[in-house]
C-alpha positions as CSV (number, residue, x, y, z in Angstrom):
1,M,-63.5,-39.3,-0.5
2,K,-60.4,-40.2,1.4
3,T,-57.4,-37.8,1.5
4,I,-54.3,-39.0,-0.3
5,G,-51.0,-38.2,1.4
6,F,-48.3,-37.9,-1.3
7,I,-44.6,-38.0,-0.4
8,G,-43.1,-36.3,-3.5
9,G,-40.3,-34.2,-4.8
10,M,-38.2,-37.2,-5.9
11,S,-38.2,-35.7,-8.5
12,W,-40.9,-33.0,-8.7
13,E,-41.3,-33.8,-12.4
14,S,-42.8,-37.2,-11.6
15,S,-44.7,-35.9,-8.6
16,A,-46.5,-33.4,-10.8
17,E,-47.6,-36.3,-13.0
18,Y,-49.0,-38.1,-9.9
19,Y,-51.0,-34.9,-9.1
20,R,-52.2,-34.5,-12.7
21,I,-53.2,-38.2,-13.1
22,A,-55.0,-38.4,-9.8
23,N,-57.0,-35.2,-10.3
24,Q,-57.9,-36.1,-13.9
25,E,-59.1,-39.5,-12.9
26,V,-61.2,-38.3,-10.0
27,R,-62.9,-35.8,-12.4
28,R,-63.4,-38.5,-14.9
29,R,-65.1,-40.8,-12.4
30,L,-67.1,-38.3,-10.5
31,G,-67.8,-35.8,-13.2
32,G,-68.2,-32.0,-13.1
33,V,-65.3,-30.2,-11.5
34,H,-64.4,-32.8,-8.9
35,S,-60.8,-33.2,-7.9
36,A,-58.8,-35.4,-5.5
37,R,-58.5,-34.5,-1.9
38,S,-54.7,-34.6,-1.3
39,L,-51.7,-33.4,0.6
40,M,-48.2,-33.4,-0.7
41,W,-45.0,-33.3,1.3
42,S,-42.3,-32.4,-1.3
43,M,-38.6,-33.3,-0.6
44,D,-35.5,-31.4,-1.7
45,F,-34.3,-34.0,-4.2
46,G,-30.8,-32.5,-4.2
47,E,-30.4,-33.7,-0.6
48,I,-32.2,-37.0,-1.3
49,E,-29.9,-37.8,-4.2
50,R,-26.8,-37.0,-2.2
51,L,-27.8,-39.4,0.6
52,Q,-28.8,-42.1,-1.9
53,H,-25.4,-42.1,-3.6
54,S,-23.5,-42.0,-0.3
55,G,-25.5,-45.0,0.9
56,N,-27.0,-43.2,4.0
57,W,-30.3,-45.0,3.9
58,Q,-31.0,-44.5,7.6
59,A,-31.0,-40.7,7.2
60,L,-33.3,-41.2,4.2
61,A,-35.6,-43.4,6.2
62,D,-35.7,-40.8,9.0
63,Q,-36.7,-38.1,6.5
64,M,-39.4,-40.3,4.9
65,I,-40.9,-41.2,8.3
66,D,-40.9,-37.6,9.2
67,A,-42.8,-36.8,6.0
68,A,-45.3,-39.6,6.5
69,R,-46.0,-38.5,10.1
70,S,-46.5,-34.9,9.0
71,L,-49.0,-36.1,6.4
72,E,-50.8,-38.2,8.9
73,R,-51.1,-35.2,11.3
74,G,-52.3,-33.1,8.4
75,G,-55.2,-35.4,7.8
76,A,-54.1,-37.9,5.1
77,D,-55.9,-41.2,5.2
78,F,-53.1,-43.1,3.5
79,I,-49.6,-42.6,2.2
80,V,-48.4,-42.7,-1.4
81,I,-44.6,-42.6,-1.9
82,C,-44.2,-41.0,-5.4
83,T,-41.0,-42.9,-6.3
84,N,-40.0,-46.5,-6.7
85,T,-36.5,-46.3,-5.2
86,M,-37.6,-44.9,-1.8
87,H,-39.8,-47.9,-1.3
88,R,-36.6,-49.4,0.0
89,M,-37.7,-48.2,3.4
90,A,-41.4,-48.8,2.9
91,S,-41.7,-51.2,5.8
92,E,-40.1,-48.7,8.2
93,I,-42.5,-45.9,7.0
94,A,-45.5,-48.1,7.3
95,A,-44.6,-49.1,10.8
96,A,-44.2,-45.5,11.9
97,V,-47.7,-44.4,11.1
98,S,-51.2,-45.7,11.8
99,I,-52.6,-45.1,8.3
100,P,-52.0,-47.5,5.3
101,L,-49.2,-47.2,2.8
102,L,-50.0,-48.0,-0.8
103,Y,-46.9,-50.0,-2.0
104,I,-46.1,-49.1,-5.6
105,A,-45.1,-52.7,-6.7
106,D,-48.4,-54.2,-5.7
107,P,-50.9,-52.6,-8.2
108,T,-48.2,-52.9,-10.8
109,A,-47.8,-56.7,-10.3
110,E,-51.5,-57.1,-10.1
111,Q,-51.9,-55.5,-13.5
112,I,-49.1,-57.6,-15.0
113,R,-50.6,-60.9,-13.7
114,A,-54.1,-59.9,-14.9
115,A,-52.7,-59.4,-18.4
116,G,-51.3,-62.9,-18.3
117,Y,-47.6,-62.1,-18.0
118,R,-45.2,-63.8,-15.6
119,R,-41.6,-62.9,-16.9
120,V,-41.0,-59.2,-16.8
121,G,-38.1,-56.8,-17.4
122,L,-37.4,-54.1,-14.8
123,L,-36.0,-50.7,-15.6
124,G,-35.2,-48.2,-12.8
125,T,-32.4,-46.7,-10.8
126,A,-29.5,-49.0,-10.0
127,F,-30.9,-49.2,-6.4
128,T,-34.2,-50.6,-7.7
129,M,-32.7,-52.9,-10.3
130,E,-29.9,-54.3,-8.1
131,Q,-31.3,-54.5,-4.6
132,D,-33.9,-56.9,-3.5
133,F,-36.5,-54.7,-1.9
134,Y,-38.4,-54.3,-5.2
135,K,-37.5,-57.4,-7.2
136,G,-38.1,-59.5,-4.1
137,R,-41.6,-58.2,-3.6
138,L,-42.5,-58.9,-7.2
139,S,-41.2,-62.4,-7.0
140,D,-42.0,-63.5,-3.5
141,K,-45.5,-61.9,-3.1
142,H,-46.7,-61.9,-6.7
143,G,-44.9,-64.8,-8.3
144,L,-43.2,-62.9,-11.1
145,E,-39.9,-63.7,-12.7
146,V,-37.9,-60.5,-12.9
147,L,-35.2,-59.8,-15.4
148,V,-32.9,-56.8,-15.1
149,P,-30.4,-55.4,-17.7
150,D,-26.8,-56.4,-17.6
151,E,-24.3,-54.2,-15.8
152,A,-23.5,-51.9,-18.7
153,D,-27.2,-51.4,-19.5
154,R,-28.0,-50.8,-15.8
155,K,-25.5,-48.0,-15.7
156,T,-27.0,-46.4,-18.9
157,V,-30.5,-46.6,-17.4
158,H,-29.4,-45.2,-14.1
159,D,-27.2,-42.4,-15.5
160,I,-30.0,-41.1,-17.8
161,I,-32.4,-41.0,-14.9
162,Y,-30.1,-39.0,-12.6
163,R,-28.3,-36.8,-15.2
164,E,-31.3,-36.0,-17.3
165,L,-34.8,-37.1,-16.3
166,V,-34.9,-35.9,-12.7
167,A,-33.8,-32.5,-14.2
168,G,-36.6,-32.5,-16.7
169,K,-34.3,-33.2,-19.7
170,V,-35.7,-35.5,-22.4
171,E,-33.1,-36.4,-25.0
172,D,-33.7,-38.3,-28.3
173,S,-30.4,-40.1,-27.9
174,S,-31.4,-41.4,-24.5
175,R,-34.7,-42.6,-25.8
176,E,-32.8,-44.6,-28.4
177,A,-30.6,-46.0,-25.6
178,Y,-33.6,-47.1,-23.6
179,R,-35.2,-48.7,-26.7
180,A,-32.0,-50.8,-27.1
181,V,-32.0,-51.8,-23.5
182,I,-35.7,-52.9,-23.7
183,A,-35.0,-54.8,-26.9
184,R,-32.2,-56.8,-25.2
185,L,-34.5,-57.6,-22.3
186,V,-37.1,-58.9,-24.8
187,E,-34.4,-61.0,-26.5
188,R,-33.8,-62.6,-23.0
189,G,-37.5,-63.5,-22.7
190,A,-39.2,-60.5,-21.1
191,Q,-42.9,-60.6,-21.9
192,A,-43.4,-57.1,-20.6
193,V,-41.3,-54.3,-19.1
194,I,-41.9,-52.4,-15.9
195,L,-40.9,-48.7,-16.0
196,G,-39.8,-48.9,-12.4
197,C,-38.7,-45.3,-12.0
198,T,-41.4,-42.7,-11.9
199,E,-39.5,-40.4,-14.4
200,I,-39.0,-43.0,-17.2
201,M,-42.6,-42.3,-18.5
202,L,-41.3,-38.9,-19.5
203,L,-38.9,-40.6,-21.9
204,V,-40.4,-43.7,-23.4
205,S,-44.0,-44.9,-24.2
206,A,-45.7,-47.8,-25.8
207,G,-44.3,-47.1,-29.3
208,D,-40.7,-47.5,-28.0
209,S,-41.2,-51.2,-27.0
210,P,-42.1,-54.4,-28.8
211,V,-43.8,-55.7,-25.6
212,P,-46.2,-54.0,-23.3
213,L,-44.8,-51.4,-20.9
214,F,-46.2,-51.0,-17.3
215,D,-45.8,-47.4,-16.2
216,T,-45.6,-47.4,-12.4
217,T,-46.3,-43.7,-12.2
218,E,-49.7,-44.0,-13.8
219,I,-50.6,-47.4,-12.2
220,H,-49.7,-46.1,-8.7
221,A,-51.6,-42.8,-9.1
222,L,-54.7,-44.6,-10.4
223,A,-54.5,-47.1,-7.5
224,A,-54.4,-44.1,-5.1
225,V,-57.7,-42.9,-6.7
226,D,-59.2,-46.4,-6.3
227,M,-58.2,-46.3,-2.6
228,A,-59.5,-42.7,-2.1
229,L,-62.9,-43.5,-3.6
230,A,-63.3,-47.0,-2.1
């Protein structure tokens, strides 16, 4: 079994889900009391959030590269970034280490295409919804048409992530707000919706959407197990 190198803490709530999903899946596949070989470098999300909103992406890239190199020195066989937004600097991180990086958008897009969908809605932080590093990979590499919410809905989705979900708060009113955003994406033609922030799975699930939801946290963690056991 290969050793998974998790870069987590962004936020720790979703990183805990990565750890849970990966270990449960290894035990399911191998039986007995097997669990995943893994290392986790956990960031202080208070510092990460401040740098994100100040736009200091170079400092963030430096921290992520540092984490990836530490995991490589610690014996990790590949890197898993436990967040969608920080894949903004995935290419820099991949270039800084000699072990592979498992990009979160790739297994997500593969599942969507295998299910027969081509037009998808994307929920995430404003950085993920508005910048091209994520949408561009989905469209350019995987041929998906990506719809994002309008400006007001993007603000709602982003604010709920940073004011509530990363702090472990799950509010019924926020679930209703997300349901409304999803419904509007479906009205525009979304055949499925990507939960493109690793905390969103704490708030909404299949029953909250009229179309299939693709949870990047679960998909990414299971893909890490595939890679570890390959």
